[in-house]
Residue, then its C-alpha position, 0 to 999 in steps of 0.5 A: m572454553e566450551e564448558k564456560l560458554r555452556e554456563l554462559w548460555a545456560d544463564l542467558f537463556k534461563v535453562c539448566a547447563a546440562n541441557v545445553t549441548l555443543d550442537d546447540h544453535f544460538v539463534r534457535r535457542g532464542g538468541d539475537s544481537f541484543k542477547a549477543m551483546r549481553l553474552v559479550g558482557e557476561a563473558r567479560q565478567l569471566g575474563l573472556a572476550i568475544k565479539v558480537a559479530d563472531i557470535m552471530s557468524s558462529p552460532r553453534l556453541s562448539d564453533m563459538a567457543s573457538k572464538l573465545l579469547q582471554a580478555s588479557d589478549i585483547v588490546v583496548a582500542s584507542d577509541c575507549i581512551i578519551t580526554t575531555f573536549e578532545l572530540l571538538s575539531h575547531v574550538g579549544e577547551n576554554e572557548a567551548r566551555v565559555h560558549a556552552a556555559t553562556f548558552c546553557d545559562l551556567e557557570p563555566h566550571r559546571v561544563q564538564d565536556v563538549f563533543h559532537c552529536t551523532p548524525m541521528q542526534e542532529g536529525l532529532v534536534a533539527m526536527n525538534m526545532a521545527d516542532p518543539t513537541a516532537y521526539i519527547w517521551r513521557c513515562t509514569k510508573n506507580l511506585s510500591p507503597h512501601l517505598d522509601t521516597a527519600r531513598f528512591c530520589a537519592a538512588f535516582d540522583a546517584v544514577v544521574k551522577a553515574h550516567p552523564v547522558l542524563r546531564t547532557r544538553i545540546i547546543d549549536m556551536p559556531r564552527e562545530g555545529f550541533v554539540q552535546v554538553v555534559v554538565s555537572e548539574g543534576v536533574a531537578w525534582t518536581f513534587g506534587h499531588s496531581l498527575d493531571d496537573y503535572q502532565r498539563t504543565d509538563y506538556r507545555l514545557t519544551m526541551g530546546l537548545g541549551q535546556p535540560l533534556v530530562r525532567v522528573a517528578l514524584l507525585k503523591q496522589a491519594t494512596r498512589r505514589i507516582f514517578a514521572l519521567t520525561m526525556h528527549h529522544a536525542i539522549y536515549d534509546g530503548w536499550s538505555i531505558e532498561i539499563l537506567f531503570d535497572a540501575i535505579a533499582r540496584c542503587y536503591q537496594g544498596l548494590t554496587i552501581v555500575f559506571p558505563p562506558r562513556f558515550q564519547s567513545f561511541v561518537k569517536a568510533i563512528g566519526k573516524p574517517d576509515f569507519q565512514s569511508q568503509g561504510r560508504a563503500a559497503w553501502k554503495a555496493h549494497l545499494a548498487g542497481n537499486e530500482s526500488v520505490p518507497f512504500p506506499s508508492h503512491i504518496n509524495g516522498s517530499h511531503h512531511h508526514r506525521p503519524d496520526t492513527v495507531r493500530v495495535r495487534s498481538l501476534r502469537n504462536l510464531q515458531w521462532e525456534s524453527m528459524a536459523i536466523t534472528k527474529a529481527v531478520v524474520v520480522r524485516a523479511a516478512l515486512a519486505l515480502t508484504m510490501c513487495q506483494m502489496d506494490n508488486v515490486q521485486d526490490i523494496v526499501f524501507g527504514t529500519t531502526v537498528a542498535g548501533r552498539s552491536s556493530i562497535a567493538i567497545p568493551g562494555v558497550e552493552q552497558m552504555t547509555g545513550p542513543t546508539m541507534a540508527t535509522v537506516p534503509t533495509r533493501f530487500t530483493l525478492i529474487d535473493d535470499v533475505s538480504e542484510d540490513a542496509k545501514i545508510a540514509t535514503a528516501f523512504q516512507t516506512l519505518l520499522v522498529v524492532q524491540p528485543q524481548r525484555l529480560a526479567r529484572a528482579n531488582e525492579d519488582d520491589i520498586f516499580l509496580e507497573s507502567n502506564h506503558s504496557s511494554s518497552l514497545n511503548d517506552e521507546h516511542g513517544a518519539v517514534s509516534r512523532m517521526r516524520y514517516a508515513i508509516v512507523i511499525e514497531c514490533q516488541l518481540n516475545d517468546d512466542g510472537l510479537d506485539l505490533r504497533a502501527s502508527f501511520d499518517s491517514n492522509a498518506i495511507a487509508n485506514a482500510k489499507m493499513e488494516m490489510l497490510i497488518s493482516h497480510y504481514e501477520t500471514v507472511l510472518h506465520k508462514l516464514c516461521d512455519p517449518e513446512f515452508q522453510s525448504i520452499r523458495l519464496v516465490e513458490v510460497e502461497w502467501i494468501g492466508e485463510r482469513d483472506l480466502r474466507k473473505i474472498y470466497t464469501w464475496n464471490a460465493k454465487v455467480p450472478e445469473a445470466v439474463d438469457l434474452p436477446v437485447h431487442e427482446l429485453f427492450s420490447p416492454i419499453f417500446q410498448k410502454q412509452p411509444h410516443t416518448q422521445a427515444i433519439c434526439a440528434w442533430d439531424g432529427d428525432f425519433t420516438y420509441q415507436e418510430l425507432d421500433t418500427l423503422s428498425t424492424r422494417l430495416a431488419n426485415h429488408l436485411y434478412h430478406c436480402i441475405g438470409p442467415n448471415p454467419t459473419a458480422t455486418p459493418i455499420f458505416i454511418e456517421k454519427s446521426k439518428w440513424v446509427l441506433v436504427a441500424m444497430l437495432a435492425v441488425m440485432k433483430a435480423g439475428f446478425a452481429s454488428c460492427l460499428l465503423d467510425s467514418t473519421l478513421p483512416h481508410s487503411r484502418l477501416r479496410s483492415i477491419v472490414e477485410q477481417i470480417s469479410p462481410e456479405i453486406m454493409l449498412v451505409s449512409a449515402k455520405q459514406t457510400e463512396v468510401a465503402e465501395t473501396l473497402f471490400q467487395m460486398e453489397l451495400m444497403l443504404v440507410g436513411a430517410t429516403h431509402l427507408s421510406g421506400l420500404t414497406l412491410a409488404l415484403p415476402t412474409i419471412p419471419l425474423p429469426a428467433v435469436s439465441p442469447d448466445a448469438t453475437l451482438y457485436v464485434v468491436f475492434t481494438s488496437g492489437s499488439t501486432g498492429l492488426p486490430k483485434g476483434v472482441v466478440i460480445s453476445h446478446r446474453s452478455m449485453s443483456s446481463s450488463i444492462v440489467y445488473l448495471g442499470p440500478r447502479r448508474s442512476i439512469s431513468q426515464q428523464t435521462r438524456e444521454l449525450v453519446f460522445s464516444s467514437l463509433a469505433f469504441d464500445g462506448t456507443w453500446h453503452s447507450l443501450h442502458t439508457l434506452y432500457q430505462g426509457g431515457c433519450i439518446c442525444m447524438p451530436s454531429e461529428t463536428g459538434r462532438q469535436d469542436d463544440l461539445k458545450g454547444s451540443i450539450l446545451q442544444l440537445k439538452a443533454n443531462f448525462s454523458f460518459l466522457t474520459p477525464t481529459v474530455a470532461s476537463t474541457l467543459d466549463n462550469e456552465a456546461l457542467d451545470a447543465i449535466d445532472s450526472l457525469v460518468i468518467g472512465g477510460e483513463p486515470a483521472d486528475p483528482e483536483e480536476m475531478e473536484r472542480i467538476q464534482q462541484h457542478t455535477t454528480v460524478r461516477f467512475i466506471y471501468g470495463p474492458s472491451e472483452c467484458t461489455p462496456v462497463t463492469s464496475l462503478t464507483e461514486h465520487p469521492q473515490p476511496h483511492p485515486s485509481s479505484i474502479g469500485r465494486t463490480a456488478g454482473v461479474f466477480s473480480w478476482l485478484v490473481d498472484p502475478q507470479n503464479t496464476n494458479r493462486l490468488a493474491g491476498i487482500g490489499c496485494v497487487g495482482e492480475l485482475w480476472l473477471e468471472g460472470p455473464l458479462l464476459g465476452t465470447g472471445y476474440f474474432q476468429d482467433p481461438d489461440r488468443s481467446a484461450i489465453a485471455y478467457v481461461t476455463d476452470p482456473g485452479w483457484m476456482l476449482r479448489d475447495r477452500s475455506g468452507q466454500p466448494g470449488r466450482r467450474g467456470r470461466a474467467y477473463r484474464q486482464t493480462g499486463p499492466p495495469l495490475a489491480q489491487s483488492g480493497c475492502a468489501g471486494t472493491v478494486v484499485s487499478 
């Protein structure tokens, strides 16, 4: 048995039998399920029998030989013995024959058999009824100039006679549903002289119910002779096409024509109750606990997609021979890993087109012509090894088609010169390109790689993201085939490729330089340049730049004179008014840190913040004095017209201190996970850098009038310093106007710019929006439809920035390239880090933790060094490492931990 099997292997793999050993591995030799089917057929010719399943489960030659049996020992299954019309359930032969003949417009005696369609055929026909152009494949082949055309046509007619599938039509029969009708009538030839004219006519023809599903033409155009073939995908698969063309060549050359097993035997086998019940049980167990989502995860799964864009890539130098699993499994595993990383999931499902004939024990199934393929889900769980293919239907948006490597067929060389399709990758897929999936990925396997064709719906996935998917897929596939990685657990492999690393390190090559000035010194030229320009327009009055500068300096002198150097933050407890900006500037000029308090917050929340600060003094308005006295034992300094008018500059001459850029500018408290507010510390350097780097991106000018909507408890109020730096005006509504009459506040204060959350922005009517020149949106996800309405009335920009890195770190224009895009950062670099291992980066297009590097980073958390060390990481490994021609560097990065994770886009943009 070993010697016979050795000879079969040698013939299959085109090697010398002496070079085949008992320890040889079928898969490492290049075997797969398709070659296994060929091996089964070749063994049968020698009187031997073996199953495809035995070949794949016992891939070593010595083990496989023990599975060989004499063909005489095999009992032919009853599935292979079928009489005509026996597969119908409710309609008798005569009734079926008459109904089919009437529907197909034929004489009853021309109907040879009627039997049920497979589930795949039913689906293809149903979709074709919705779109008559769908699932029709067209192929043209140039014929040899020496070809005898009459002999060629006769050879094709003989193949049609031997292969009933070419004489099959499909109808909808009462009480039976979709059935296929085999007729005796052959395929009619069309002859002509113009390929263009023929194709224009052919594209207008349909292949509906009762109509022929094959059309052929022989065209003589100048010196060329062209064979044109049109087929409906409901009667063939890629394997069948190879058999048919080989049969045409054999028949033309006078060789014995091979009559294939009848397709009815396949239909009968898959329709048996025990086959279906066993299948349901197996797949129920296989998909148990499935929590996967379709890929891409953001698209509407109920939407009917149609691929409208194609990308082609040739992947070479894949070390297939290093793998002990088939190429098809590696291809599927690579796609699953790619999707897991691009959507940050551990459990993924996508569709796979598989050859159903390899799972059915029918003698000669490898020679059967007909659509035995099935489109089924592949489930992949990252924590497991490469999972088996799932083979039942489920909701998925991505389809993978793996084509086997084509075997050379010498019989065809003297007949067909070349096809208008370069490989069987395309032969399969006039149909595939019209499948209703968001993404269809077709892979044609080769000796050292594969040819990839990605067809996708550009309304579901952007061109740029598809390019990222293909690029990352190529990287993952190469690493899976690399022997260096095959002893490493999947979760431990660094999947990012050198090409991505080069791009990322190029984007983030030079860290933006910090602006080493305290904020008030950054403003000095503005105060001097336009002293009489309005700086503050509030519900309770206005200030010019000169008045703002003078009053804040006067208050700063008084504050510093009273307490001297202050090591902790100074709370500012003033309701929204023109005095808020005076107090903010005064505290920074005195060299102190501010902490803005919102008077509308519960007293318990205010008390918790103030107790953490333990201040010596608080700046407070007269209205808030009573509450302030209950918060903490500290000195209260009144801020208002009456108090400041009583102050003079005749205080003892104590010069205001020189403020270091490292000094704390403000502390903002956000909700902590433990319930205790956590304070984020921002330095002068960080805010000055933010003002300088983001100013040009925000289109703020001297004409800008910014409505400060944000609560004083949030760092959005500090955002208004950007407008002051550009010489604009700060418009401060009252708390009542802010909450109850935002439109009235906008119109009354003549505001033309504001930073709002999407929820608040959606409350503005068209009149209010028309008054605003520019609106900045951030803080929460935006509803695309509502943003479209707003954008019709004003310019919309989207910003992002964690409190830990000043109010704003990135900005993007509308329309956004992605509903959750946060655009490109300014003043900081964005890094996407592998969420499974923060010592390595995530690939471009993959989901990762968002880390930020640059001068906008905050100092840390207020009096919380442990939490600061977790969030602000010094010298992460991927930053120190020399990669892709870029030297490593020391640095510090803020780690955006926990959801939402982010995804890198093209040219360094980020999607949250």
